C-alpha positions as CSV (number, residue, x, y, z in Angstrom):
1,Y,-10.0,-26.0,-1.1
2,D,-12.4,-28.9,-1.4
3,V,-9.9,-31.7,-1.4
4,S,-12.6,-34.0,-2.9
5,S,-12.8,-31.7,-6.2
6,S,-9.8,-32.2,-8.7
7,S,-8.3,-28.6,-8.4
8,G,-8.4,-29.4,-5.1
9,K,-6.7,-32.7,-5.1
10,K,-3.6,-31.2,-7.4
11,V,-3.3,-28.3,-4.7
12,K,-3.4,-30.8,-1.8
13,E,-0.7,-32.8,-3.9
14,L,1.6,-29.7,-4.3
15,F,1.3,-28.6,-0.5
16,D,1.8,-32.1,0.4
17,T,5.2,-32.3,-1.5
18,K,6.1,-29.0,0.6
19,L,5.3,-29.4,3.8
20,K,7.6,-29.7,6.5
21,D,7.3,-30.5,10.2
22,E,9.9,-27.6,11.2
23,M,9.0,-23.7,10.6
24,E,12.3,-22.0,9.3
25,I,12.4,-18.4,9.2
26,N,15.1,-16.1,8.0
27,A,15.1,-12.5,8.8
28,Y,17.3,-9.3,9.5
29,R,16.7,-7.1,12.8
30,N,13.5,-4.8,12.4
31,E,12.1,-6.9,9.6
32,Y,8.7,-8.9,9.7
33,E,8.9,-12.6,7.8
34,S,5.7,-14.4,7.7
35,K,5.1,-18.4,7.2
36,Q,1.9,-20.2,6.5
37,L,0.3,-23.4,8.7
38,I,-1.7,-25.4,6.6
39,I,-4.3,-27.4,8.6
40,Y,-6.5,-30.1,6.7
41,A,-9.3,-31.3,8.9
42,E,-9.5,-35.2,8.3
43,E,-12.7,-34.9,10.5
44,T,-15.2,-31.5,11.3
45,V,-12.7,-29.3,13.8
46,E,-15.5,-27.2,15.8
47,S,-12.5,-25.1,17.1
48,Y,-8.9,-25.0,16.7
49,T,-6.2,-22.6,18.1
50,V,-2.5,-22.1,17.1
51,E,0.0,-20.6,19.8
52,F,3.8,-19.7,19.7
53,S,6.4,-20.5,22.4
54,D,8.7,-17.6,23.3
55,L,11.9,-17.8,20.6
56,I,15.0,-18.8,22.8
57,S,18.7,-18.3,21.7
58,G,21.4,-19.3,24.2
59,D,21.1,-18.3,27.8
60,N,20.5,-14.7,27.8
61,H,18.8,-13.9,24.2
62,K,14.9,-13.9,23.8
63,I,12.2,-13.1,21.0
64,G,9.2,-13.2,22.9
65,K,5.7,-14.6,21.7
66,E,4.3,-11.2,21.8
67,N,6.1,-10.2,18.6
68,I,4.6,-13.1,16.5
69,A,1.1,-12.4,15.2
70,I,-1.4,-15.1,14.1
71,Y,-3.8,-14.5,11.4
72,Q,-6.6,-17.0,10.0
73,E,-6.8,-16.8,6.4
74,Y,-10.2,-15.6,5.0
75,Y,-11.3,-17.4,2.0
76,H,-13.1,-16.0,-0.9
77,Y,-14.9,-18.0,-3.8
78,V,-13.3,-16.7,-6.9
79,E,-15.6,-18.2,-9.9
80,T,-13.6,-16.1,-13.0
81,L,-10.0,-15.6,-13.3
82,Y,-9.8,-12.3,-15.1
83,D,-6.1,-12.7,-16.3
84,S,-5.9,-15.4,-18.7
85,E,-2.5,-15.8,-18.5
86,S,-2.7,-16.9,-14.7
87,T,-1.8,-20.4,-13.5
88,M,-4.1,-19.9,-10.6
89,T,-7.5,-22.2,-10.6
90,T,-10.8,-21.0,-9.5
91,G,-11.9,-21.8,-5.9
92,M,-11.5,-20.6,-2.7
93,F,-8.9,-18.0,-2.2
94,P,-7.2,-17.1,1.0
95,D,-6.9,-13.5,0.5
96,A,-8.1,-11.6,3.7
97,L,-6.1,-12.2,6.8
98,I,-8.2,-11.9,10.4
99,P,-6.5,-11.3,13.3
100,F,-6.6,-14.9,15.3
101,A,-8.3,-13.3,18.3
102,D,-10.8,-11.9,16.6
103,A,-11.3,-15.4,14.6
104,V,-11.9,-17.0,17.8
105,R,-14.1,-14.3,19.2
106,L,-16.3,-14.6,16.6
107,G,-16.6,-18.4,16.3
108,M,-14.8,-18.3,13.0
109,N,-11.7,-20.9,13.8
110,K,-13.3,-23.9,12.4
111,I,-12.6,-26.0,9.4
112,E,-15.2,-28.3,7.7
113,K,-14.2,-32.1,7.2
114,G,-12.0,-32.5,4.1
115,K,-10.7,-28.8,3.7
116,N,-7.7,-26.8,4.7
117,Q,-7.2,-24.0,6.8
118,G,-4.4,-21.7,6.2
119,V,-2.9,-19.9,9.4
120,Y,-0.9,-16.7,8.5
121,C,2.0,-16.2,10.9
122,T,4.4,-12.8,11.1
123,V,7.5,-12.7,12.9
124,Y,8.9,-9.3,13.9
125,V,12.4,-9.4,14.7
126,P,13.5,-6.3,16.8
127,K,16.0,-4.0,16.5
128,T,17.6,-4.7,19.8
129,A,17.6,-8.9,19.0
130,A,20.9,-10.4,19.1
131,S,21.9,-12.0,15.7
132,G,21.8,-16.1,15.7
133,I,19.7,-19.1,15.9
134,Y,16.6,-18.8,18.3
135,T,14.4,-22.0,18.5
136,G,10.5,-22.5,20.2
137,T,7.6,-24.2,19.3
138,A,4.2,-23.6,17.6
139,T,1.5,-25.7,19.2
140,V,-2.0,-26.4,17.2
141,T,-5.3,-27.6,18.9
142,L,-8.1,-29.3,17.2
143,N,-11.3,-29.4,19.4
144,G,-9.1,-28.6,22.4
145,K,-6.4,-31.3,21.7
146,T,-3.0,-30.7,21.2
147,V,-2.2,-32.6,18.0
148,K,1.1,-30.9,16.8
149,N,4.2,-29.3,18.4
150,I,6.2,-27.8,15.7
151,A,9.6,-26.9,16.0
152,V,10.2,-23.2,15.0
153,K,13.8,-22.2,13.8
154,L,14.4,-18.4,13.5
155,R,17.8,-17.6,12.0
156,V,18.7,-13.7,12.8
157,F,20.9,-12.1,10.5
158,D,23.5,-9.2,12.0
159,Y,22.2,-6.6,10.1
160,T,19.4,-3.9,10.7
161,L,17.0,-2.6,8.3
162,S,16.4,0.7,8.5
163,D,13.1,2.5,9.4
164,S,13.2,4.9,6.5
165,V,11.4,4.1,3.4
166,S,13.2,4.6,0.0
167,L,10.5,4.1,-2.2
168,M,7.7,6.6,-2.3
169,S,4.5,5.5,-3.0
170,C,0.6,6.8,-3.1
171,I,-2.0,4.6,-2.1
172,P,-5.7,6.2,-2.8
173,L,-8.1,5.4,-0.3
174,Q,-11.5,6.9,-0.5
175,I,-13.6,7.1,2.5
176,G,-16.7,6.9,0.8
177,F,-15.8,3.3,-0.5
178,L,-15.0,1.9,3.6
179,F,-18.8,1.6,4.0
180,N,-19.1,-0.8,1.6
181,G,-16.8,-3.3,3.3
182,E,-16.7,-2.2,6.8
183,L,-19.8,-0.9,7.4
184,N,-18.2,2.0,8.9
185,N,-16.6,5.0,7.4
186,T,-15.5,7.0,10.1
187,E,-12.2,8.9,10.4
188,E,-11.5,6.2,13.0
189,M,-11.7,3.3,10.3
190,Y,-9.8,5.4,8.0
191,R,-7.1,5.7,10.4
192,K,-6.9,2.1,10.9
193,Y,-6.3,1.5,7.0
194,V,-3.7,4.1,6.9
195,D,-1.6,2.7,9.9
196,R,-2.1,-0.9,8.4
197,L,-0.6,0.3,5.0
198,N,2.0,2.1,6.8
199,E,2.7,-1.2,8.6
200,Y,3.5,-3.0,5.2
201,R,5.5,0.5,4.4
202,L,3.4,2.0,2.0
203,A,2.0,5.6,2.4
204,V,-1.6,6.7,2.2
205,N,-2.0,9.5,-0.8
206,Y,-4.3,11.8,1.5
207,L,-3.5,11.8,5.3
208,N,-6.9,13.7,5.8
209,P,-9.7,11.6,4.5
210,Y,-11.9,14.9,4.3
211,M,-12.7,17.5,1.7
212,F,-13.4,21.3,1.6
213,G,-17.2,21.3,1.3
214,L,-19.2,22.6,-2.0
215,S,-20.7,25.1,0.1
216,D,-18.9,28.4,1.2
217,D,-18.3,26.9,4.8
218,T,-15.5,28.7,6.1
219,Q,-15.4,27.4,9.5
220,G,-15.7,23.8,8.1
221,N,-12.9,24.4,5.7
222,A,-10.4,25.6,8.3
223,Y,-10.6,22.8,10.5
224,I,-10.3,20.5,7.8
225,L,-6.9,22.6,6.4
226,D,-6.0,22.6,10.2
227,R,-6.6,18.7,10.5
228,E,-4.3,18.2,7.2
229,I,-1.2,20.2,8.6
230,E,-1.5,18.6,12.0
231,L,-1.5,15.1,10.2
232,A,1.5,16.5,7.7
233,T,3.5,17.2,10.7
234,Q,3.2,14.1,12.1
235,A,4.0,12.3,8.8
236,A,7.0,14.5,8.0
237,K,8.4,13.4,11.4
238,D,8.1,9.7,11.0
239,V,11.0,8.3,9.1
240,S,8.7,5.2,8.4
241,V,6.0,7.1,6.3
242,S,7.3,7.6,2.9
243,G,5.4,10.3,1.4
244,Y,1.7,12.4,1.6
245,A,0.0,14.2,-1.0
246,I,-1.1,17.7,-1.0
247,R,-4.6,17.8,-1.9
248,V,-5.9,19.5,-5.1
249,Y,-9.4,20.1,-6.4
250,A,-10.9,20.6,-9.8
251,A,-12.7,24.0,-11.5
252,A,-14.8,23.9,-14.7
253,D,-13.3,25.4,-17.9
254,D,-13.8,25.7,-21.5
255,I,-11.4,23.0,-22.2
256,G,-12.7,20.9,-19.0
257,N,-11.7,20.4,-15.8
258,V,-8.5,22.2,-14.4
259,L,-6.8,23.2,-11.5
260,D,-8.4,25.5,-8.9
261,E,-5.8,27.8,-8.2
262,Q,-7.5,29.7,-5.3
263,I,-7.8,26.7,-3.3
264,F,-4.5,25.0,-4.3
265,S,-2.5,28.5,-3.3
266,Q,-4.5,28.4,0.3
267,Y,-3.1,24.7,0.9
268,L,0.3,25.7,0.0
269,R,0.4,28.8,2.0
270,A,-0.8,26.9,4.9
271,Y,1.8,24.3,4.7
272,V,4.5,27.1,4.4
273,D,2.8,28.3,7.9
274,G,2.5,25.5,9.5
275,S,6.5,24.4,8.2
276,I,7.3,27.7,10.2
277,E,5.1,27.4,13.2
278,N,5.9,23.6,13.7
279,N,9.6,24.0,12.7
280,V,9.4,21.0,10.3
281,N,9.5,20.8,6.1
282,L,6.1,20.2,5.3
283,F,7.5,19.7,1.8
284,A,10.0,17.2,2.0
285,K,8.0,14.4,1.8
286,A,5.0,16.0,-0.3
287,Y,3.9,15.8,-3.7
288,V,0.5,16.2,-5.5
289,Y,-1.6,13.5,-7.5
290,M,-3.7,15.3,-9.7
291,G,-5.6,11.8,-10.9
292,N,-9.0,13.9,-10.0
293,I,-7.8,16.5,-12.7
294,I,-6.0,14.9,-15.3
295,D,-5.6,10.9,-15.6
296,E,-3.9,9.2,-18.4
297,P,-3.9,12.1,-20.8
298,N,-1.6,10.3,-23.5
299,L,-4.5,7.9,-24.1
300,G,-7.0,10.9,-24.8
301,G,-5.3,12.4,-28.0
302,A,-4.3,15.9,-28.6
303,S,-6.8,17.6,-26.6
304,E,-6.0,15.7,-23.4
305,I,-2.7,16.5,-23.7
306,A,-3.1,20.2,-24.0
307,R,-5.3,20.4,-21.3
308,A,-2.9,18.0,-19.3
309,N,0.0,20.8,-20.0
310,Y,-2.1,23.4,-19.5
311,V,-3.2,22.1,-15.7
312,C,0.7,21.4,-15.1
313,G,1.2,25.1,-16.2
314,Q,-1.5,26.2,-13.6
315,F,0.5,24.1,-10.7
316,D,4.0,25.4,-11.7
317,K,2.4,29.5,-11.6
318,I,1.2,28.8,-8.1
319,V,4.0,27.1,-6.6
320,A,6.1,29.7,-8.0
321,D,3.5,32.4,-6.3
322,S,4.1,30.3,-2.8
323,V,7.6,30.3,-3.0
324,A,7.5,34.4,-3.0
325,Y,5.0,33.7,-0.3
326,A,7.5,31.6,1.7
327,E,10.3,34.1,1.6
328,T,8.1,36.6,2.8
329,R,7.5,34.4,5.5
330,N,11.2,34.3,6.3
331,A,10.8,30.5,5.6
332,S,13.7,28.3,6.0
333,P,15.6,27.5,2.9
334,E,15.0,24.0,3.3
335,V,11.3,24.6,2.9
336,I,11.8,27.0,0.3
337,E,13.8,24.7,-1.8
338,S,11.3,22.0,-1.0
339,L,8.4,23.9,-2.1
340,S,10.2,25.3,-5.2
341,K,10.7,21.2,-6.4
342,L,7.1,19.8,-5.2
343,R,6.7,16.9,-7.3
344,H,3.2,16.6,-9.1
345,V,2.4,13.2,-10.5
346,V,0.7,12.4,-13.9
347,T,-0.5,8.7,-14.7
348,G,0.7,8.5,-18.1
349,A,3.2,7.6,-20.3
350,Y,6.2,10.1,-21.4
351,E,5.2,11.6,-24.7
352,N,6.9,14.4,-26.6
353,G,4.0,16.6,-26.5
354,L,3.4,15.7,-22.9
355,T,5.9,18.2,-21.4
356,G,4.4,19.6,-18.4
357,P,4.4,16.9,-15.9
358,Q,7.1,16.6,-13.2
359,S,6.6,13.1,-12.5
360,Y,5.7,11.0,-15.1
361,C,3.9,7.4,-13.9
362,P,3.2,4.8,-16.6
363,T,1.8,1.2,-15.8
364,I,4.7,-1.0,-14.8
365,D,4.9,-2.7,-18.4
366,V,5.8,0.4,-20.0
367,L,9.0,0.1,-18.5
368,S,9.5,-3.6,-20.0
369,N,12.5,-2.9,-22.0
370,T,16.3,-1.8,-21.3
371,A,15.8,1.1,-24.0
372,E,12.6,2.2,-22.5
373,V,14.1,2.3,-18.8
374,D,17.0,4.5,-20.1
375,R,14.5,7.2,-21.8
376,Y,12.8,7.5,-18.3
377,R,15.9,7.7,-16.8
378,S,16.8,10.5,-19.1
379,L,14.3,12.7,-17.9
380,R,16.3,13.3,-14.9
381,E,18.5,15.6,-16.7
382,E,15.6,17.9,-17.5
383,G,15.1,17.7,-13.8
384,K,11.9,15.1,-14.1
385,S,11.4,12.0,-12.5
386,Y,9.2,8.7,-13.0
387,W,6.9,6.5,-11.0
388,W,5.1,3.6,-12.2
389,Y,1.5,2.0,-11.5
390,T,-0.7,-0.8,-11.2
391,C,-4.4,-1.0,-11.5
392,T,-6.9,-3.5,-13.3
393,Q,-3.6,-3.6,-15.9
394,P,-1.2,-4.8,-16.4
395,K,-1.6,-8.6,-15.7
396,I,0.8,-11.3,-16.1
397,P,3.7,-11.9,-17.0
398,Y,4.1,-8.6,-15.4
399,P,4.2,-8.2,-11.7
400,T,0.9,-7.4,-10.4
401,V,-1.2,-7.3,-6.9
402,H,-4.3,-8.9,-8.5
403,L,-6.2,-11.9,-6.7
404,D,-5.7,-14.4,-9.4
405,D,-1.9,-13.9,-9.9
406,N,0.9,-15.6,-7.7
407,G,1.9,-13.8,-4.5
408,V,5.8,-13.8,-5.4
409,S,4.6,-11.3,-8.0
410,A,3.7,-8.4,-5.5
411,R,7.1,-9.3,-4.0
412,A,9.1,-9.0,-7.2
413,M,7.6,-5.7,-7.9
414,S,10.0,-3.9,-5.6
415,W,12.9,-5.4,-6.1
416,M,12.2,-4.4,-10.0
417,A,11.5,-0.7,-8.8
418,K,15.1,-0.9,-7.2
419,E,16.4,-2.3,-10.4
420,Y,14.5,0.3,-12.9
421,D,15.5,3.4,-10.5
422,V,11.7,3.7,-10.2
423,D,11.0,6.9,-7.8
424,G,7.4,5.6,-6.4
425,Y,4.4,3.5,-7.0
426,L,1.1,4.2,-7.2
427,T,-2.0,1.8,-7.4
428,W,-5.8,2.4,-7.2
429,E,-7.5,1.8,-4.9
430,S,-7.5,0.3,-1.6
431,A,-10.8,0.3,-0.2
432,F,-12.9,-0.9,-3.7
433,Y,-14.6,-3.7,-2.6
434,A,-16.8,-5.0,-5.3
435,S,-18.4,-3.3,-8.4
436,N,-21.4,-4.1,-10.0
437,A,-21.1,-4.1,-13.9
438,V,-24.7,-4.0,-14.4
439,S,-25.8,-0.9,-12.3
440,G,-22.2,0.8,-11.5
441,Q,-23.1,0.9,-8.3
442,T,-20.3,-0.4,-5.5
443,E,-21.2,-3.1,-3.3
444,G,-20.2,-4.7,-0.4
445,V,-18.7,-8.3,-0.4
């Protein structure tokens, strides 16, 4: 923020009332907790650094500084607030987090006179750490001179968070979008996004970024499917991965796009074979998200609801055929049961005529009162479930992950999911960097 502006002065006044000389952090074992350092430049800063010491408790316990990640907050100029209820102001928003070593390497660790610079510091508490109070320092240097040694106090509670993730998630990541922000749309870059989502306990929808080709490329398609099974086997054994989607393809029909039954059957049989060959249940965490075929059918009228029910019927038929195949292959009872209960998530609210979906997925504002939550809970009596999702809608006062919303909003979402018995979270899209409203073309930022 430029503190000479009226909005900047308000922000600085707010921060000044909250600034402390000591950094206090409370965390469980196996948890990440973060704090911000805000540096105000009274003069131009050509370079700055932030370094942490080891955190020490008593004579024998230490949490090494290698467990503390430091990021430079990268500011984007937001000139329009799309949420009319937002209490934020237009201006520079600290959205992206740049690993500090990269910021230094690129010469980005500068601060203009009269401006703030945020530094995001994340402490990971190892599972082996003893409970208690740990202390250390964070040293801030400006233009090569130490200007502040900030006392750090970390309280570690006597409880260890589980590695396993209880809330399933579906985070679409389209490899074609990566070039717009990264100038790189390789599988290696895709994996970096997957790993970072996983670090935040979010699961990408498709483990494998590549799809079957439109041409009859038997060899290429076989490679794609083999890679799919390889990645699913790894994810099935990783307790930190909550789930992954089995890919589906659309086929043209008189009523519109429907499920390509041949390819879906091919996929399910490959997952059966992979489960047997790798001695793992590849269906335990699996689900199907059919957003490329049916999306929000409740908003499209009777014809869209009818098409959605038809596609869901196709799904049920192929699953039943695949169960029969698994039985002939002598798959384990666990694999057969998980396959028979394979979830398919349909974005859209539950309606009486929309009977086909196994997992309904309304926007989070739909579950805004007790009666509606109870109505969704009753679906479990029919063997169904429900997720929720966010996109460009809803907006404040409902929790969002929008840039012009308060950061605590996204944190509240997980607590609400627990309270409302939500089975999973879906959002769109993790790599859609910018949209040109005139041409409709995606652009980099």
